[in-house]
TIVO-238859 format. One record per residue: x, y, z of N, C-alpha, C in turn; residue in one letter; residue number from 1. Coordinates in steps of 0.2 Angstrom, whole numbers, plus 5000, padded with zeros to 4 digits. Layout:
// TIVO-238859
n.px|n.py|n.pz|ca.px|ca.py|ca.pz|c.px|c.py|c.pz|code|pos
X|Y|Z|X|Y|Z|X|Y|Z|A|NUM
...
// end
This chain:
// TIVO-238859
n.px|n.py|n.pz|ca.px|ca.py|ca.pz|c.px|c.py|c.pz|code|pos
5015|5147|5000|5014|5141|5004|5006|5141|5006|M|1
5004|5134|5007|4997|5133|5009|4996|5135|5016|A|2
4989|5137|5017|4987|5138|5024|4985|5132|5027|D|3
4989|5130|5032|4987|5123|5035|4983|5123|5041|T|4
4980|5129|5043|4977|5130|5049|4971|5126|5049|A|5
4967|5125|5044|4961|5121|5044|4961|5115|5040|H|6
4967|5112|5039|4968|5106|5035|4969|5100|5040|Q|7
4963|5098|5044|4964|5093|5048|4963|5086|5045|T|8
4966|5081|5048|4966|5075|5045|4963|5069|5049|I|9
4960|5065|5046|4957|5058|5049|4962|5053|5047|C|10
4965|5050|5052|4970|5044|5051|4965|5038|5052|V|11
4966|5033|5046|4962|5027|5046|4966|5021|5047|I|12
4965|5017|5052|4969|5011|5053|4964|5005|5053|I|13
4965|5001|5048|4962|4994|5047|4966|4989|5051|A|14
4964|4985|5056|4968|4981|5060|4965|4974|5061|A|15
4969|4969|5059|4967|4962|5061|4973|4959|5065|K|16
4971|4957|5071|4976|4953|5075|4983|4957|5076|N|17
4982|4963|5077|4987|4968|5078|4989|4971|5085|A|18
4987|4966|5090|4988|4969|5097|4995|4971|5098|A|19
5000|4968|5095|5007|4969|5097|5009|4976|5094|D|20
5006|4978|5089|5008|4984|5086|5004|4990|5085|T|21
4997|4989|5087|4992|4994|5086|4993|5000|5090|I|22
4996|4999|5096|4997|5004|5101|5002|5009|5098|G|23
5007|5007|5095|5012|5012|5093|5010|5016|5087|V|24
5006|5012|5083|5003|5015|5077|4998|5021|5079|A|25
4994|5020|5084|4989|5025|5086|4992|5030|5089|I|26
4997|5029|5094|5001|5034|5097|5004|5039|5092|Q|27
5007|5036|5087|5011|5040|5082|5006|5045|5079|S|28
5000|5043|5078|4995|5047|5074|4992|5052|5079|A|29
4991|5050|5085|4988|5055|5090|4993|5060|5092|L|30
5000|5059|5091|5005|5064|5092|5005|5069|5087|N|31
5002|5069|5081|5002|5074|5076|4997|5079|5077|E|32
4999|5085|5077|4995|5091|5078|4989|5092|5073|A|33
4990|5090|5067|4985|5091|5062|4980|5085|5062|H|34
4981|5080|5066|4976|5075|5066|4970|5076|5071|V|35
4964|5076|5068|4958|5078|5072|4954|5071|5073|S|36
4955|5066|5070|4952|5060|5071|4957|5054|5069|E|37
4956|5049|5073|4959|5042|5072|4954|5037|5072|V|38
4953|5034|5067|4947|5029|5067|4951|5022|5066|V|39
4950|5018|5071|4953|5011|5070|4947|5006|5069|V|40
4947|5002|5064|4942|4997|5062|4946|4990|5064|V|41
4943|4987|5069|4946|4981|5071|4942|4976|5067|N|42
4946|4973|5062|4943|4969|5057|4942|4961|5058|D|43
4938|4959|5063|4937|4952|5065|4943|4949|5068|G|44
4947|4953|5072|4952|4951|5076|4950|4945|5081|S|45
4955|4941|5082|4954|4935|5087|4959|4936|5093|T|46
4962|4942|5093|4967|4944|5099|4964|4950|5102|D|47
4968|4953|5106|4966|4959|5110|4967|4966|5106|G|48
4966|4966|5100|4967|4972|5096|4963|4978|5098|T|49
4957|4976|5099|4952|4982|5101|4953|4984|5108|A|50
4955|4980|5112|4956|4982|5119|4963|4986|5119|A|51
4968|4984|5116|4974|4988|5116|4973|4995|5113|V|52
4969|4995|5107|4968|5001|5104|4964|5006|5109|A|53
4959|5004|5112|4956|5008|5117|4960|5011|5123|R|54
4965|5006|5125|4970|5008|5130|4974|5014|5128|E|55
4975|5015|5121|4980|5020|5119|4976|5027|5118|T|56
4970|5027|5120|4966|5033|5120|4970|5038|5124|D|57
4971|5044|5121|4974|5050|5125|4970|5054|5129|D|58
4963|5053|5128|4958|5057|5132|4956|5063|5128|G|59
4959|5064|5122|4957|5070|5118|4951|5070|5114|S|60
4948|5064|5114|4941|5063|5110|4942|5062|5103|G|61
4948|5061|5101|4950|5060|5094|4949|5053|5091|R|62
4950|5048|5096|4950|5041|5094|4943|5038|5094|L|63
4942|5034|5089|4936|5030|5088|4938|5023|5086|T|64
4936|5018|5090|4937|5011|5089|4931|5007|5087|V|65
4930|5004|5081|4924|5001|5080|4927|4994|5078|V|66
4922|4989|5078|4924|4982|5077|4919|4978|5072|S|67
4922|4975|5068|4918|4970|5063|4918|4963|5067|F|68
4912|4960|5067|4912|4953|5070|4916|4948|5066|E|69
4915|4949|5060|4919|4944|5055|4924|4948|5051|K|70
4929|4945|5049|4934|4949|5045|4931|4950|5038|N|71
4932|4957|5036|4929|4959|5029|4935|4962|5025|R|72
4941|4962|5027|4946|4964|5023|4947|4972|5024|G|73
4954|4974|5022|4956|4981|5023|4951|4986|5019|P|74
4949|4984|5013|4945|4989|5009|4938|4990|5012|S|75
4935|4985|5015|4929|4986|5018|4930|4991|5025|A|76
4935|4989|5028|4937|4993|5034|4938|5000|5033|A|77
4942|5001|5028|4943|5008|5026|4937|5012|5024|R|78
4933|5009|5020|4927|5012|5017|4922|5014|5023|N|79
4922|5009|5028|4918|5011|5034|4921|5017|5038|H|80
4927|5017|5038|4930|5023|5042|4929|5029|5038|A|81
4930|5029|5032|4928|5035|5028|4921|5037|5029|I|82
4916|5033|5029|4909|5034|5030|4908|5037|5037|A|83
4911|5035|5042|4909|5038|5049|4914|5043|5051|I|84
4918|5046|5047|4923|5051|5049|4921|5057|5045|S|85
4924|5063|5047|4922|5069|5043|4928|5074|5042|S|86
4934|5073|5044|4939|5077|5043|4940|5078|5035|A|87
4942|5084|5033|4943|5086|5026|4949|5082|5022|P|88
4953|5079|5026|4959|5075|5023|4959|5068|5027|L|89
4961|5064|5023|4961|5057|5025|4968|5054|5024|I|90
4971|5050|5029|4977|5047|5029|4977|5040|5031|A|91
4980|5035|5027|4979|5028|5029|4986|5026|5033|I|92
4985|5023|5038|4991|5020|5042|4990|5013|5043|L|93
4994|5008|5041|4994|5001|5042|4995|5000|5050|D|94
4992|4995|5052|4992|4994|5059|4999|4992|5062|A|95
5003|4990|5058|5010|4988|5061|5015|4993|5059|D|96
5013|4999|5056|5017|5004|5054|5016|5010|5059|D|97
5020|5016|5057|5019|5022|5062|5021|5028|5058|F|98
5020|5034|5061|5022|5040|5058|5028|5043|5062|F|99
5033|5045|5058|5038|5049|5062|5036|5056|5064|F|100
5038|5058|5069|5035|5065|5072|5036|5070|5067|P|101
5030|5074|5066|5030|5080|5062|5029|5078|5054|G|102
5026|5072|5053|5025|5069|5047|5021|5074|5042|R|103
5016|5077|5044|5011|5080|5040|5013|5087|5038|F|104
5017|5091|5042|5018|5098|5040|5021|5099|5033|A|105
5026|5096|5031|5029|5097|5025|5024|5095|5019|P|106
5020|5091|5020|5015|5089|5014|5010|5095|5014|M|107
5007|5097|5020|5002|5102|5020|5004|5109|5018|L|108
5011|5110|5018|5014|5116|5015|5013|5117|5008|A|109
5012|5111|5004|5011|5111|4997|5004|5113|4995|E|110
5004|5116|4989|4997|5117|4986|4996|5114|4980|E|111
4990|5113|4977|4989|5111|4971|4989|5103|4970|G|112
4985|5100|4975|4985|5093|4975|4978|5090|4978|W|113
4977|5084|4975|4971|5080|4978|4974|5074|4982|D|114
4980|5072|4980|4983|5067|4984|4991|5069|4985|L|115
4993|5068|4991|5000|5070|4992|5004|5065|4996|I|116
5009|5062|4994|5013|5057|4998|5020|5059|5000|A|117
5023|5056|5005|5030|5058|5007|5034|5051|5006|D|118
5040|5052|5008|5044|5046|5007|5043|5041|5013|N|119
5045|5035|5011|5044|5029|5016|5050|5026|5018|I|120
5051|5025|5025|5057|5021|5027|5055|5014|5029|A|121
5058|5009|5026|5057|5002|5027|5061|5000|5033|F|122
5058|4998|5039|5062|4997|5045|5062|4989|5045|I|123
5069|4987|5045|5070|4979|5046|5071|4977|5053|Y|124
5072|4981|5058|5073|4979|5064|5069|4984|5069|E|125
5062|4982|5070|5058|4986|5073|5059|4987|5080|P|126
5063|4983|5083|5065|4983|5091|5069|4990|5092|S|127
5072|4992|5087|5076|4998|5088|5075|5003|5082|E|128
5070|5007|5083|5068|5012|5077|5073|5018|5076|I|129
5076|5018|5071|5081|5023|5070|5078|5030|5068|P|130
5081|5035|5068|5078|5041|5066|5079|5042|5058|H|131
5074|5044|5055|5075|5045|5047|5080|5050|5046|P|132
5083|5049|5040|5087|5055|5037|5083|5061|5035|E|133
5085|5067|5036|5081|5072|5034|5083|5074|5027|R|134
5077|5074|5023|5078|5075|5016|5074|5082|5014|F|135
5077|5085|5009|5073|5091|5007|5066|5089|5005|E|136
5061|5094|5006|5054|5092|5005|5052|5094|4998|A|137
5057|5092|4993|5055|5094|4986|5049|5090|4984|R|138
5045|5093|4980|5039|5090|4977|5039|5089|4970|A|139
5036|5083|4967|5036|5082|4960|5029|5080|4959|K|140
5026|5081|4953|5019|5078|4952|5020|5071|4949|T|141
5016|5066|4951|5016|5060|4948|5010|5059|4943|M|142
5011|5057|4937|5006|5056|4933|5003|5048|4933|S|143
4997|5047|4930|4995|5040|4930|5000|5035|4927|L|144
5003|5037|4922|5007|5033|4919|5013|5031|4923|T|145
5016|5036|4926|5022|5036|4931|5020|5031|4937|E|146
5014|5032|4939|5012|5028|4945|5011|5021|4943|F|147
5008|5019|4938|5007|5012|4936|5014|5009|4934|V|148
5018|5013|4930|5025|5010|4928|5029|5009|4935|E|149
5028|5013|4940|5032|5011|4946|5029|5006|4950|G|150
5024|5002|4948|5021|4996|4951|5022|4990|4947|N|151
5026|4990|4942|5028|4984|4939|5035|4982|4941|I|152
5035|4977|4946|5041|4975|4949|5046|4972|4945|S|153
5052|4973|4947|5057|4970|4943|5061|4965|4947|K|154
5063|4959|4944|5067|4954|4948|5074|4957|4949|R|155
5076|4955|4955|5083|4957|4957|5084|4964|4960|G|156
5078|4967|4960|5078|4974|4963|5073|4974|4969|V|157
5076|4977|4975|5071|4977|4981|5065|4980|4979|K|158
5060|4978|4982|5053|4980|4981|5052|4988|4982|R|159
5050|4991|4978|5049|4999|4979|5044|5002|4975|G|160
5038|4998|4974|5033|5000|4970|5030|5007|4973|E|161
5028|5011|4968|5024|5017|4970|5018|5016|4974|T|162
5015|5010|4973|5009|5008|4977|5010|5008|4984|G|163
5016|5007|4987|5018|5007|4994|5016|5014|4997|F|164
5017|5020|4993|5016|5026|4996|5009|5027|4999|L|165
5009|5031|5004|5003|5032|5008|5001|5039|5008|K|166
4998|5041|5003|4996|5048|5002|4990|5051|5007|P|167
4991|5057|5008|4985|5061|5011|4980|5062|5005|V|168
4974|5061|5007|4969|5062|5001|4964|5067|5003|I|169
4962|5071|4998|4956|5076|5000|4949|5072|4999|R|170
4946|5073|5005|4939|5070|5005|4934|5072|4999|R|171
4935|5079|4998|4930|5082|4993|4931|5079|4986|N|172
4938|5077|4985|4939|5073|4978|4936|5066|4978|F|173
4936|5063|4983|4933|5056|4984|4925|5057|4983|L|174
4922|5062|4986|4915|5063|4986|4913|5065|4979|E|175
4917|5069|4976|4915|5072|4970|4915|5066|4964|A|176
4919|5061|4965|4919|5056|4960|4917|5049|4963|H|177
4914|5049|4968|4911|5043|4971|4916|5037|4972|G|178
4922|5039|4974|4928|5034|4974|4928|5031|4981|L|179
4928|5024|4981|4929|5020|4987|4933|5014|4985|R|180
4936|5011|4990|4940|5005|4989|4935|4999|4987|Y|181
4938|4995|4982|4934|4989|4980|4935|4984|4986|K|182
4929|4982|4989|4929|4978|4994|4930|4971|4993|E|183
4930|4968|4987|4931|4962|4985|4939|4961|4984|E|184
4943|4966|4984|4950|4966|4983|4954|4965|4990|M|185
4958|4960|4991|4962|4960|4997|4970|4960|4995|R|186
4971|4961|4989|4978|4962|4986|4978|4968|4981|L|187
4982|4973|4981|4982|4978|4976|4977|4983|4977|G|188
4973|4983|4983|4967|4988|4983|4970|4995|4983|E|189
4976|4996|4986|4978|5003|4986|4980|5005|4979|D|190
4983|5001|4975|4985|5003|4968|4979|5004|4964|Y|191
4974|5000|4965|4968|5001|4961|4964|5007|4963|D|192
4964|5009|4969|4961|5015|4972|4964|5021|4969|F|193
4971|5021|4969|4975|5027|4967|4974|5028|4959|Y|194
4974|5022|4955|4974|5023|4948|4967|5025|4946|V|195
4962|5023|4949|4955|5026|4948|4955|5033|4949|R|196
4958|5035|4955|4958|5042|4956|4962|5046|4951|A|197
4968|5044|4949|4972|5047|4944|4968|5047|4937|L|198
4964|5042|4936|4960|5042|4929|4955|5047|4929|A|199
4953|5049|4935|4947|5054|4936|4950|5061|4936|K|200
4957|5061|4936|4960|5068|4935|4963|5070|4942|G|201
4964|5066|4946|4967|5068|4953|4974|5071|4952|A|202
4976|5076|4955|4983|5079|4955|4987|5076|4961|R|203
4992|5072|4959|4996|5068|4964|5003|5071|4965|Y|204
5004|5073|4971|5011|5076|4972|5015|5071|4977|K|205
5021|5071|4976|5026|5067|4980|5031|5071|4983|V|206
5033|5071|4989|5039|5074|4992|5044|5069|4994|I|207
5050|5071|4995|5055|5067|4997|5056|5066|5004|E|208
5053|5071|5008|5054|5071|5015|5051|5064|5018|H|209
5054|5061|5023|5051|5055|5025|5048|5056|5032|C|210
5041|5053|5032|5037|5054|5038|5034|5047|5039|G|211
5034|5042|5035|5031|5036|5036|5036|5030|5037|Y|212
5035|5027|5043|5039|5021|5044|5035|5014|5043|G|213
5037|5010|5038|5034|5004|5037|5039|4998|5039|A|214
5036|4994|5044|5040|4989|5047|5039|4983|5042|V|215
5045|4980|5040|5045|4974|5036|5045|4968|5040|V|216
5039|4964|5039|5038|4958|5042|5037|4952|5037|R|217
5040|4947|5039|5040|4941|5035|5033|4938|5034|Q|218
5029|4939|5040|5022|4936|5040|5017|4941|5038|D|219
5018|4947|5034|5013|4952|5033|5008|4949|5028|S|220
5002|4952|5029|4996|4950|5025|4997|4950|5017|L|221
5001|4955|5015|5002|4956|5008|5007|4950|5005|S|222
5010|4947|5010|5015|4941|5008|5011|4935|5008|G|223
5005|4935|5010|5001|4928|5011|4995|4929|5006|R|224
4995|4932|5000|4989|4932|4996|4988|4926|4993|H|225
4981|4925|4991|4979|4919|4988|4979|4920|4980|R|226
4979|4914|4977|4978|4914|4970|4972|4918|4967|T|227
4967|4917|4971|4961|4921|4969|4962|4929|4969|E|228
4966|4931|4974|4967|4938|4975|4971|4941|4969|D|229
4976|4937|4966|4979|4939|4960|4974|4939|4954|L|230
4969|4935|4954|4965|4935|4948|4960|4942|4949|R|231
4958|4943|4955|4954|4950|4956|4959|4956|4955|K|232
4965|4955|4956|4970|4961|4955|4970|4962|4947|F|233
4971|4957|4943|4972|4959|4936|4965|4961|4933|Y|234
4960|4958|4936|4953|4960|4933|4951|4967|4935|E|235
4954|4970|4940|4953|4977|4942|4956|4981|4937|A|236
4962|4979|4934|4965|4983|4929|4961|4983|4922|D|237
4958|4977|4921|4953|4976|4915|4947|4981|4916|E|238
4945|4982|4922|4939|4986|4923|4941|4993|4922|A|239
4947|4995|4924|4950|5002|4922|4951|5003|4915|I|240
4953|4998|4911|4954|4998|4904|4948|4999|4900|L|241
4942|4997|4903|4936|4998|4900|4934|5005|4899|A|242
4937|5010|4902|4935|5017|4902|4938|5020|4895|D|243
4933|5022|4891|4935|5025|4885|4939|5031|4885|P|244
4939|5035|4891|4942|5041|4891|4949|5040|4893|A|245
4952|5034|4894|4959|5034|4895|4963|5036|4889|L|246
4969|5039|4890|4973|5041|4885|4977|5034|4882|S|247
4979|5035|4876|4983|5029|4874|4989|5027|4878|R|248
4993|5032|4880|4998|5030|4885|4996|5027|4891|E|249
4991|5029|4894|4989|5026|4900|4986|5019|4899|A|250
4983|5018|4894|4980|5012|4892|4985|5007|4891|R|251
4991|5009|4888|4996|5004|4886|5000|5002|4893|A|252
5001|5007|4897|5005|5005|4904|5000|5001|4908|V|253
4994|5002|4909|4989|4998|4913|4989|4991|4910|I|254
4989|4991|4903|4989|4984|4900|4995|4980|4902|A|255
5001|4983|4902|5007|4980|4904|5006|4978|4911|R|256
5004|4982|4916|5003|4980|4923|4998|4974|4923|H|257
4993|4974|4920|4988|4969|4920|4991|4962|4918|R|258
4995|4962|4912|4998|4956|4910|5004|4954|4915|D|259
5007|4959|4918|5012|4957|4923|5008|4953|4929|H|260
5003|4955|4931|4999|4952|4937|4996|4946|4934|I|261
4993|4946|4928|4990|4940|4925|4995|4934|4925|R|262
5001|4936|4923|5007|4930|4922|5008|4927|4929|D|263
5008|4932|4934|5009|4929|4941|5003|4924|4943|R|264
4997|4926|4941|4991|4922|4943|4992|4915|4939|Y|265
4994|4915|4933|4994|4909|4929|4999|4904|4932|E|266
5005|4907|4934|5010|4903|4937|5007|4900|4943|L|267
5004|4904|4948|5002|4902|4954|4996|4897|4953|R|268
4992|4898|4948|4986|4893|4947|4989|4886|4945|A|269
4994|4886|4940|4998|4880|4938|5001|4876|4944|F|270
5004|4880|4949|5007|4877|4954|5002|4874|4959|L|271
4996|4878|4960|4991|4875|4964|4988|4869|4962|D|272
4987|4868|4955|4985|4862|4952|4990|4856|4953|V|273
4996|4858|4952|5001|4853|4953|5002|4851|4960|K|274
5001|4855|4965|5002|4854|4972|4996|4849|4974|S|275
4990|4851|4972|4983|4848|4974|4982|4842|4971|Q|276
4983|4841|4964|4981|4836|4960|4987|4832|4956|S|277
4993|4835|4957|4998|4831|4954|5001|4834|4947|G|278
5007|4832|4945|5010|4835|4939|5006|4834|4933|K|279
5003|4828|4932|4999|4826|4926|4993|4831|4925|L|280
4990|4832|4931|4984|4837|4931|4986|4844|4929|A|281
4992|4846|4931|4995|4852|4930|4996|4853|4922|A|282
4999|4848|4920|5001|4848|4912|4995|4848|4908|I|283
4989|4844|4910|4983|4844|4907|4980|4851|4907|R|284
4981|4855|4912|4978|4861|4912|4982|4866|4907|R|285
4988|4865|4907|4992|4869|4902|4990|4867|4895|L|286
4989|4861|4893|4987|4859|4887|4980|4861|4885|L|287
4976|4862|4890|4969|4865|4889|4969|4872|4888|A|288
4975|4876|4890|4975|4883|4890|4982|4884|4887|H|289
4984|4883|4881|4991|4884|4879|4993|4891|4879|P|290
4989|4896|4879|4991|4903|4879|4994|4905|4885|Q|291
4994|4901|4891|4997|4903|4897|5004|4899|4898|V|292
5006|4895|4893|5012|4892|4893|5018|4896|4894|L|293
5019|4902|4890|5024|4906|4891|5025|4909|4898|P|294
5019|4911|4901|5020|4914|4907|5022|4909|4912|A|295
5019|4903|4912|5021|4898|4917|5028|4896|4916|V|296
5030|4894|4910|5037|4892|4909|5042|4898|4911|A|297
5041|4904|4909|5045|4909|4911|5045|4910|4919|T|298
5040|4910|4922|5039|4910|4929|5043|4905|4933|G|299
5043|4899|4931|5046|4893|4934|5054|4894|4933|I|300
5056|4896|4927|5063|4897|4926|5066|4903|4930|F|301
5062|4908|4930|5065|4914|4934|5065|4913|4942|L|302
5060|4909|4944|5060|4907|4951|5066|4903|4953|D|303
5067|4898|4948|5073|4894|4950|5080|4898|4949|K|304
5080|4902|4945|5086|4907|4944|5086|4911|4951|L|305
5081|4913|4953|5081|4917|4959|5084|4913|4965|D|306
5081|4907|4966|5084|4902|4971|5091|4901|4970|L|307
5094|4900|4964|5101|4899|4963|5105|4905|4965|L|308
5103|4911|4963|5106|4917|4965|5106|4918|4973|R|309
5101|4916|4976|5100|4917|4983|5105|4912|4987|A|310
5105|4906|4984|5110|4901|4988|5117|4903|4987|S|311
5119|4906|4981|5126|4907|4980|5128|4914|4982|S|312
5123|4918|4984|5125|4925|4986|5127|4925|4994|S|313
5132|4929|4995|5134|4930|5002|5130|4935|5006|K|314
5129|4933|5012|5125|4937|5017|5129|4944|5018|A|315
5126|4949|5019|5129|4955|5020|5133|4955|5027|P|316
5138|4958|5028|5142|4958|5034|5138|4961|5040|A|317
5133|4966|5038|5129|4969|5043|5122|4969|5040|E|318
5117|4966|5044|5110|4966|5041|5108|4974|5040|P|319
5103|4974|5035|5101|4981|5033|5096|4983|5039|M|320
5096|4989|5041|5091|4991|5046|5086|4995|5044|R|321
5087|4999|5038|5082|5004|5036|5084|5006|5029|M|322
5079|5006|5024|5080|5009|5018|5074|5013|5016|R|323
5075|5018|5011|5070|5022|5009|5067|5020|5002|Y|324
5061|5022|5001|5058|5020|4995|5060|5025|4989|L|325
5061|5031|4991|5063|5036|4986|5070|5039|4988|L|326
5074|5040|4982|5080|5044|4984|5078|5051|4986|P|327
5083|5054|4989|5082|5061|4991|5088|5065|4992|G|328
5088|5071|4992|5094|5076|4994|5094|5077|5001|I|329
5099|5075|5005|5099|5077|5012|5098|5085|5013|P|330
5094|5086|5018|5093|5093|5020|5099|5096|5023|A|331
5100|5102|5022|5105|5106|5025|5104|5107|5033|V|332
5108|5105|5037|5107|5106|5044|5108|5113|5046|Q|333
5103|5115|5050|5104|5122|5052|5106|5123|5059|K|334
// end
């Protein structure tokens, strides 16, 4: 077992207009014994996010709240928090999520990692937070190929990309390889950050124990991405593919992910032109770029098929309250 006595953690929270949720997020971080720093970056909020964050201070001296005058995006906020903090371990917490009590102990008990993540519970009814099921803290190593493969979403399956995982990260690995978030990215920045770390040889472990609660909201930032964000997302994959040291297997799966995101971009770009300039302009765009026709045609067909399935499916008798990203073996109750 690892010696956890000196493995203190900086929890980083990038927040924009999160006054309603930031208090719960901060409190859940401050409640963790291994947390020595909580850095909140108020990213150009127009509500009372910064004031609520400061009101949550427990007097331990661990909370730092800084504000950007203008919104710069989660990547810039996280990079700034990394720069002004010092704990040897870093954990990311979204401003509308929270930690379940005792989150970090099972992860820190593991050895031989540069990144380590635990299970996530997706919460559909945040007004009543259920207790997570206790799973065994079994650990497995995740390769670059497995991580990327786990981020190629499949239709008809509830979203469960490995990019949702929120690993604890060793600061010395980031410093050794000069790794930071790409500040021009506002979609897929976590995926890109972790893939680049894995490409540099990061050892990534995942345990089944659940310590992170992710609140599912219809108005989340990730659900409001722009067409331009999709373009930057697939271009990030192209930048990774330029590394000559990538293995053939890694190169193949990253290329698949790039194509998956690029197809989404081409469909969105077509629909943007149609919406802004009309159907004839959209058709002219296709004729000028015939190579994108398969992606657009397939995307339109599958979108219509999804709508048809949604309209014909029956609503569940009881709405889902919580689901887990990873399957797990229930722990034996003692």
